[in-house]
N, C-alpha and C positions, 0 to 999 in steps of 0.2 A: 288607703285608697292610692292609687299611680297616680303624680301630678301628668298633667303635657307633658312638662318639659324632659319626662322621661320618655316617649315616645318615639322621638327620630333616636336617640341611642338602641335600643330597643330592635326598632328599624333595620338599625346597617348591620345589628345582630345575628339577624336571622338572615341577611345577604352574606353573613362571612362565606355560608356556605357556597359559594360559586366559587370560589378557592376550593377544588379537587385534593385534599390533604393526600391525600391515597394513594395519588399520583406518583409521588416518589415514591414508595413501596413496590409498586406494582411494576414501573420500569425496571429502578435494581432487581426485582425478581427475573423480572423475565430477559433481561440482558445477561442473565446471571444466567439461565439456560442458550444464550444464543454463544453465551462462550463455550458454556457445555458441547454445543452441537458442533463445534468447532473442531476440542479436545476426541467426540468419538468419530470422526469422520472417517470411516476408512478409509475414500478415497482418495485424503488425503494424507494416508500413512504410505510412508517411504520404507517398503521390504528390504533394500537393498543395505541400510544403514539402521533400520529395525526404527526410525524416528517417526512416531506420532505428531502430528501438529497439537500446536498448544498455545492457548489464549493465555495472556498471565493478566490481561487487564482486559476487565468485563463491564469498563465503562463505555468502549467507542465504540462497541459492532457497529451501527450504523455507521460512521463514519466511513468506514469502508466502501460503503458505494455510494459517495463522493467525491470519491479523491478526484484529483485531480489532472496532478504531476504523480510520475512515479521516479527518483532518485535513485539510480542502482550503481553496485559496486560493480568491474568484472570478475577478476579474477575470484573465484570460488564460488562467486552468483549467478553468473551466466555459462562462468567455465565449470568441469569439472574439478579444478585445482587439482590433477591427478599430473603429474610432469613426469614429461616424458623429452628424454635428451636426443634429439635428432640430430643438429648439424653443428658445425663451428669451421668458427676460420683462423689460425694457427698460424705464422709470421709470415701471412698472407697469403697462405693457402688453405682454398678452402672444402671441408671435410662434408660428406654425405651429401653433396648436391645431387648427385646422380641416380644413388641406390632413399635418398630421403630418411636414412638413418645411418650416421655416421661411428655409432658404432660398430657395425658389419662394412664401414668402407674397407677394401684391402689396402688402397693410399696407408689411410692412417695406422691401420694394425701393422703395416710394414715398417711406417716411423719409429710406432712403438717398439718392434720386436730391434730395431734399429739403437735403440737408444738415444735418437734424435732429439739433443740438449732444450729444443724451445717448446717442443713436444713435453719432453717430462715435467719440464717447467711447468707448463699450460696444468699438465694434469696434477701434478703437487698442490700448486695453489688451488682447483676442485675439491681435493682432497682434503687440506687445512686448515681453508680461509673457511669455518664457519663454525657454529655451534652444536654439529652432531654429536651423539652419542653412541658407539659402536656397543652392539649386545651378543655377545657369543653362546650358542645354544650350547646345549648337552653333546650335541651330533658336532658341533664343530664351525655350524652354518653363522657367519655373521648378519648381520642386520643392523637398520640404522633406526633411533631416535631424532626425530627433528624439528623444530618449532616450524621450518616453512618449507615447504613441498617446492624451493627451487632449493635447496641444500638439499632436500634430501635427492633429488634425481641427477644432481651435480655428481656429490658423492657416488652414488648407485655408479654412474658413467665411469667417474675414475677408477672406480672398482674393477669394473668388466673390461676395462681397458688395463688391467694389470698393477692399479697403484691403488693400492686397498689397505685402508683408513682399517688398521686391527684392533686396535684399542686406542682408550685415554683414561690414563693412570692419575689424577690429579691434575699437573700442569702436565704430565707428559704425554705425546702422541707419539704412538709405533705405528710407522709403514712398512707394508711388503711388495717389494717391487722386484719380479726376475727374482724370485727365492733370496732376496738378500731385505734384512732386515734394516730402515733408519731410523733411527730415533731423535724425534725432536722436542725442545723445550718449549713450552707456548711461555713467552715472555708477556704481554699483556695483548687482550680483546678492543679494538677499536671497536665500538656497538656501530650497529645501522642505528640512523636515525629518517626519519620523513622526511629533514632539511638536509642534509650530508649526500642523501641516495648514495649511499655505500659503505662497506664494513672493512675493517683491513685487522689483522692480524700478525704481531710481531713473534718470529719464532728464531730459535736458536737451534745449528744444528749439529749434535749432541757429540758428532768424529770431529768434524773439521774446526767448532765451535764458531763460524760466521753465523752473524745474524742477519735477517731478511724481513723485510714487510712484505707483507702476504696483502692486496686489494681485490678485492670485487663489488661492482658495482652499475649505475647504466653510465650507458653512452655519455650521455652531457657533464655528468659525475666526475669519469674515469679519464676519458679522454685529452681532455685538457691537461690532467696532470702530466703527460708523456713528458718526458726528459726532452729538451731541444735539441732540433734535429734528427727527429727518428718521424718517420715516415708514417703518418696515421690513415691517408687517403684510403688504402685498401679496408682498412676497418670499417671506418664511415660509411665505405658504400655494402661493403659485406651487412651493417645495423642497417642499415634501409631494405635493404632484398631481406634479410629477413624478417624484418619490420611488416613487409608489404604479403608475407608469408601468414601472417598472423602469428608468427614464432616470438616468443617472450625474448628477450637477449641480455644476456650480461656481460661486461668486459672487465675480461682480468689482467693483470701486471703486478711485480715488483722491483723491490730494489735492494739492493744490499747497505746494508747498515755497519757505518764504523761503531767499535764500543764506545769511544767518545762523545758522538752524537747519541747513541741511544741512551748511557747513563745520565745525560743533559737531561734529554726530550724527560727521560722516566721519572728524573724526580720534578718537572712543571707536571708531568699526566698526575703524576701520587697528589700532589697540592691539590688540583684544580676537579681531584675528584671529592676530597675532604673540604669543598670550599662549602661553607654553608649557604652562599648569601650567591645566586646569578649559578649555580654550581654547572649544569648542561650548557650553558651557555660557552662558559670559560671551559667546558672537555672539550665543547667542538673547535673551540680556538688553538687548542694546545694540537687537538689532532691534527688541525690543518699544516701546522709546521712539521708533522714528520708524511705525509702523503703527499708529497710532489716528484717531480724528476724521476716516474715508473717509466718502468718499461716493459709497455704494453705488448700482453703475451698474445693475446688474441679475444674472440667472439664466440660466447656460447649462444646457442637456440634452443629451446626450449618449446615443447609443442604443451598445450592446454585446451581440451578440446570442449569445446560446448555439452554442457549439459545436454540430454534427449529432453524433446518440447519446448525448449528455449525461444525458436522463431513463430512458430506455432502460437505460444504464448502472448510472446509480443504482439503480433502481430491481430490478432483478438482483441485486446488490453489497446491496440492504439483505435481498431475501428468502433469500441464502444467511448472514443474522445478523451481518453489520457493521454499523455505526452508523457515522454521519457528524455532521461535526462543521461547520460554516464559518466561516472565521476570514476574515472582510476587513477591511478601511479607511475601504468603503462608510456611505453610510447605511442607517437601520433600517428604514426603509422600502424602499428601493432595492434590498437585501438580502433583505429576508422576500420579496419579491415575486419574484425570481431565484430564491429556494428553494423557490419553487409552481410554477414553469416548468419546473424540472428536478426537479421529484418529492420532494424532500429533505424534503418537508412536505405535509403533506393539509392542504385545508382543511376548513373546518365543514360539515357535523357529524363526521366522521369524522376528523379531526384539531382540537387544540387547539395555542394558542401561551401560554405563559406569558412573562409580560415582567417581569425585575429592571431597577426603575431608580432613579434619586433620584440627587441630588447631595452630601448627606448622609451619614455614616454612621448612621444613626440610621435613614433613611430606607430603603437600599440592605438596612441590616438584615433590616428588616422585610418590603421585600419579596423577599431571599430568605429568608425563612421562612415566607410566607403560600405561593410556587412550591414549597418541600420539601415541606411540608404535602400540596400537593395531586397532589403526583407521588408522596410514600406511599399518601394515598388511593386513588386511582387506576390504580395501576400494576397492579394484577391485571386490570384491564379492556382493553377492546379497541382502545379509541380512545388514538391517535396526539397524545402527547403529548410538546410541543418548549418548550424555555427561550428566550427571547431576551433578552442582555444587551448592553450597551454597554462602550467601553473605559474611560468614567470609573466606571462602577459597579465594572467588573471590574477595577479597581489597587483599589477599598477590598476588596474580596470576597477578593481573591489578599492582601490586607496582612490582613485583620483575622479572617475569616472562611475561611478556606482549606480545617478540616475541613469545617463543615456546606455545603463546593462540591463539596468531593470526594464526601461521597454523592450531591449532586445528583446530580455528574458519573458517576456510578454508574448510578444511576437511569434517569438518561434515554436513549432512544435516539438521540436529537437534536439539537445545538445549533447556533445561530446567534450569534455573536460578530462585535458592529460596531466598527464605530472603534477596533478594537485597532492596536497598535505589534506589529513583528517581534519584539519582545521578552515581550510578551504571549504573542503567537503559541510564542511556544517553551515560557513558561511552561506553559499549559495542555498542552501534550503533553510536558510533565516530569510534570503532576500525574496525568494519564493512565497513564502508567509508574507511576507511585510506586503506582498500585491493581494493578499485577502485569498489564493488557493489551495484548497488542499491538495497537502503534501503527503507522503510515504514513500521511506527508504528503505531501501533493502541492503541486507550488506553480509558478512561474513565472517570478517575478522574483527582484531580490536582495535583496527585502525577506524574501521565503520561506526563505535560507538557514539561517536560525537555527533556522525551527522543523524544517525539512529533515534536518540534521543532528541536533536533539535528539531525533528520532524512531527506533525501532527500523529502520526502513526507509524512505526519502527515494526517493520520485521524482520525479522535474525535468521537466517540458515542455520541449520547443526551441520558445519560439512569440517571438515582437516584441518581449519583454520582454531578449531577448539570451539566452545561454548561460550566466549564473552560477549558476540554480537546475540545471540539467542536469547543469553540470559537479560542482557543489556533489552529488549527489548517487548513491543505489545503483545506480538505474537510471534512464533518459531515454526519452521517448517522445515522438510528431509530437503528440498529443490524447489528451484525456481519456477517450475512448471504448477506447481499448486497456489501460486499468488494467483492463480487465472481464476481457480475456483473459491479462492479463499474471498475475492473483488464480488465477484459477476454470482456469486452464488449465495455465500454467507452474507457479506454484505449491503446485496440489494433485497433479498430476504429483510434483514435487520431492520433497514431502513426504513421497510414498506411497512413493517408489522408494527414497531416503535412510531412509526408519522399516524397512522390509525388509532393507536393506543393512545395515545397525547391528548389527539385530540377530541377522542372520545369518552376522555375521562374528563374532558370541560362541561362537555354537550350533554354527558348525565346529569353532572352538579349542576349547569346551568338553567337544566332541565326543570329540577326540584325547586330551582331558588327563583323561578323565572312562576309559576308556581302558588310559592310564598309571595312573589311579589303582588301579582295580580289579587289572591287573596286580604292582602293588607290594605288594596284598594277598597275593595268590598267592605272591610271592617273600619274603614276610617281611619287608616293610619295608628289602628290601636297597637301593633306590636307584638297582637299573637298571632301565636304560628299556628299554622294550619296542621303540620306533623308532630307528634311526640317526638323526643326523642330519640327511643327506641326506634323507634321505626326509620329517623333519621340516618341511625348507626347503622342496622340493619340493610338499609336500602344502599350505603357506599360501602360497607365493610362487603356484606355477602352477597344483595341480591343480583348487583349490577358489577362487581367484580371479575365475581370466577368466570362469568361466561367470557368476557371479553380477554383475560389471559391467555384463552386458547387462540388466541391468533397468532401465535409461538407457532401454529403449525399452520398456517396460512399461508397456499401457494397463489400468485395471484396467475405463473404461467411455470410449465416445469421445468425441474431443468435443463434438462438437452435443449428445451427454446429459445432458453435465457443464454445461454452458451451459446445456442446457432445465431445467436441474432442479439448482438453483445451493444449494439447501437440504443438498446431501450436503455440502457443507464443511465446514457444522456440525462431523463426523468429524475432521477436521485440526485445528478450533479444539481440542477439548476435547479433544484428544489421542489417539484414541480406537488409532491404530495401533503407538503407542509410548510407552508408559507402563509401570507395573512391575508390572502384569496382564500385561501383553503378552510384557514380558522372560521373566516367569516361566513362562510357557508355552513360551515358547523355552528357556526352563535344563531344563523339565523334559522335554523332547522331546529334546535334550542327550543327558540324563540316558538315555532309556530306549532312546535308541540304540545310546549306549555300552556298557550292559549286555546289550543284544540283540548287538553285534557280540564281545562279549568271551566271554560264555556259550557263543553258538553255535560259535564259532570253536577255544574250549579241548574244551568238547565233541567235535565234531566230528573232533579234531587229536588225542585224549588218549590214545589205541591208536597213534598213527603215531607210527616213531623219525623224527620231524620236528624240523629244527635252527631254532633261534631266529631266523634270516633267514628260514624257513619261515614260521613262525606268525606273526612281523611281518607281511610282507605279504600273507595270507591276513588280518587284522586290518585293515587298509590300502583293500586290495580291496573287504574288505565297505564301510566308512567311504567311499569314494568313487563307491560305488555308490549309499547312500545318498545320497549330497548332490547327484548327478546327478536322483534323483528328486523331493526334495525342492525342488530350484530348480525343476524341472519343472513340480513339481506348485501349487507360487505364482505359477506368472507366470500372467497373467492373458491376456496375447496371445500369438502368438507370429508372427515372422519366421524367413526362411532366415537371418539373421543369428545371432538368439538360438539357433536350431535348432544350429547349428554349432560355436557356443563350448560350446554345454553336452555335445554327445554329441559331437562332435569330439574335442573336451579328454577325452574318456570314451575315447576310442580312445585317443589322442596319449600316454595314461597306460597302456597296454600296450604300444603301439610303443616310447614311453622306455625301459620296463624291461623289455623284451626286446632293446635294447639295453644297456643296462647289463647285463645275467645272461649278457652274447653276450661280456663284455671278462674274461677268468681275472685279471686284480689287483685287480679287484672284487670285495667284501665277497658282490656278490652273484651271480655268477657261476653260471650255469645254474639258477636257483632259479625265475624264472619260467618258463624249460621246463620243467622239473617237474613244476609246479604244474598248468598250462594242460591240459597232458595227463593229469592224477587227473579222471575224473569228481567226484572226492568235496570237488575246490576249487569248480565250477560250481554241483553241489548245495549246497555250502555258502554263493554268491553268491543263488542265488536264497532259501534258507532265511532270510540275512539280513534281505534288500530285502520278503521276504512277513510275515514275522514284526517286520521295524521300520515298514515302511510302510502294513500293513493299518489299526492302530488310527489310523491320521493320516490316510486315506482315508476309515474308515468314520464319523471325525467330522465332518470336511469334510464328507461327506455329508448325514451330519445337520442340521448345520447351515442347509447350502443348501439342503434339501429341507423341512424341518418347522420351522424356528427362523430365514428368511430373513433380514437386512437389507436395508436399504431399498436399498444396492447392490446384493447381490446380489438386488432381484425385478426393478431398472434390468439389471443382466446378463440374465437371463433373458429381457428381451423383446428386447435385440439378439439374442442368440442366436436367438432366435426367427424373428427377419426378420418380424416383424409389425409393429405400428404405434408409433411412440415414444409412451414413455409419460412422464407427470408420476407427481409424489409429494404429488399431492391428495388423492387418497384409498388411501393406501399405509396408514394407522394401520388403518383398518374392515379391507384383506383381508387383514394379518400375524394380525388376530385370532382372523377367521373362519378361516383356516390352522391356528392354537393350535385350535382349537375342534372342525375337522373335519379331520383330516390325510388327508382322501380328495380334496380336493379337489387338481386338478392343474392347472384356470388360473385365472387372476384376473383378473377384470373392474376395468380400471382405463379413464382418460381418456383416450383421446389428444388430444396436442397440438394443440390450435389455436391463433390470435393470442393473445399473452402481452400480454393489455390488462389484465386483472386479477391481482391480487395472489393468488398461492400461498401454500396452510400449506408453512411451513417447518420446524414441530413435532411429530413422530411421538413417537408414545409410547414406540418404541426408538432416541430422536433422542437422542446425547452430551448436547442438553442439556437436557434433560427434567430430567433427573437432579441437575442445577445450580438449581431451581428446588423441587425435591421433595427429603425426604429417600427414600423410596421409589425403587427401582433399577431399572430398566427390566426387561420378563419375557421380552425378544426376543433381548438378546444377553447370549454365555458371559461377557465379561469385562466386567468394572465401569469405568464411565469412571472417567477422573482426578479427583482431587477441585481441588472447587472454588479459587480461583485469591485470591477478594474474601470476606471475612466471610459467615456463613451468614442476615446478617440484611438484606445488600444482594442484593435477588431479578435474577438475569440479566434486563439489559436488550436482548433478542433480540427480532427483529420478529414477531408473533404474526398476524398480519391481513394 
């Protein structure tokens, strides 16, 4: 005989099924399928490069639907990374301005033909200052293999202008120019780094024996190294002009070295290169001793065109409430021009750029304070504000004024960060994560890896910069435009399905647990289980798990509607489908259903001489009936597989129990046969289903008909098979429905060409409550709490 002291422990053990152990297995299974859906998506297959989308991380698909900030690289991510040499400035003369192609500029061609010294030096630096490897085909044609697309464009441009890099054999380089063969010995290579922002090559002319330093880099890294007295204003103006056209600029210079100077420097360079401690710092210091008093030869301007679909993708994602930051190593003017072209920022008067500049701490502090004040004042206005900051000012800010910059980051919807290093990119991602925003970083090169790995979600583009970013990322895609489908379709569906699966798993466990608790009260808290262990195991593993797994095929809205109405992503960003209030709703449903099952079962069989196993089977059957109706009701779309899983599993419940009831040695021998012959059993099942599902269906109908959300209205439009709708006028429509419940049809605007910006924020929008203390009047459940202080207004696009 068991002592009374053991009853509480046995009661607690009965309640242990409240935690659904199977949820871990179920979630891992469906998440792996979400990843496969991405891999199998033919609409995200890039035929140009034969690159399919790939999900390397199977655990965060639902996070894609909650992205709030996208931090993107520019070159190779927003652009094609197909560099084309367009213009140049040599010795103060601009080439390519009229035709837009310097290679066809008659004046430049004549200068090459006449052996203009400045032009030949400029082309020689283009041909030699690189790490390009020439490859000669059997037919004699020469192609180039380059680590950087910039280098490839420069070497090919020099080749088209008759300064041809023919071959490299060890440290020897051979150039052909006007039927002349010029041999150079490459003595040292001063490699490019993100800190130095330039590279140099030390070469020796094999014929004359002279030693030259050839350098190329950004204007801020090369122009200050000009020899004293050289006029560089023309070059500065050319850089600004080219940058305003969205062209990538590089400055080229050279200097002749004496043998003694080179030998002394070479000794220091070898010592620094072989250092075991602080090698990079020592090498950079030694390089700086050689790179000075350069003769600035000119400026090259290279075009890098936008990828197809980038402006449309950014526009749609901004409508969905996602904010964009562009992090690039390019010059400020070039980055701004590209940002305008790809709809990242708007031109005046619709938009306004705020600049954070300065070389000293005081200048940067004043600039930051001015921009922050402007943001605070105009945050409620429809005008689009964006701030621009360069790498130098950003370094000071992240060191000294991080708190003020964090507030600015929260207030700003768009930012352009220029001349930033890979470490600064990672720091910016970390800063946004510290504000508890869901971040996504996307890039294509090795310099983006740190940023990608720092973000909540990393997306790599398999591009011309190699596969470093793609291999380090959670997801890899072929082109930037596929990001729209990755977030709006795969991310949103994954979040919706995971939210339902998680809460339903708790619901079904709580349902059977509450029945056990109610039975314990009737049995005097004796710790006796109403259900046997086999029934409980089958209930969790088979009877209720298989139907809900078909939610991986459920779609509340079609893919076309989702992409045409990106604003509905706001519901996922706010956590509207999975939060304490929605969980409380499922908790209440499980308690109500458990009470209905238990009370109806007890009262129906109160006067019957029933065995415990019969009562247990009636209660279990009632739970299975409710499960089938709940899953069916919560499904938004039906396929044959879903129908088979739900109702086929329902039929399998009876088939399995009939088989078990036919086994004499089983504890349930003949029970199912006896129950199914009783009309009372079927009346009880119908009563449980009616009482359990009646209020649920009534509440769902009330919400869907009289207090619909934006998603409900779009669902009505889809099911009516009328014209496709947008959310542009839904706010007024919802209000009119509240005032006049007799209105059965809603006047909406048919979709036309989506060239204008649609209003994403509705009065029932989950984000509306993040900017106001007043709750929405159109939704039953309250949205989740803001994840940033209330003093920071939510930076969602509203125009």
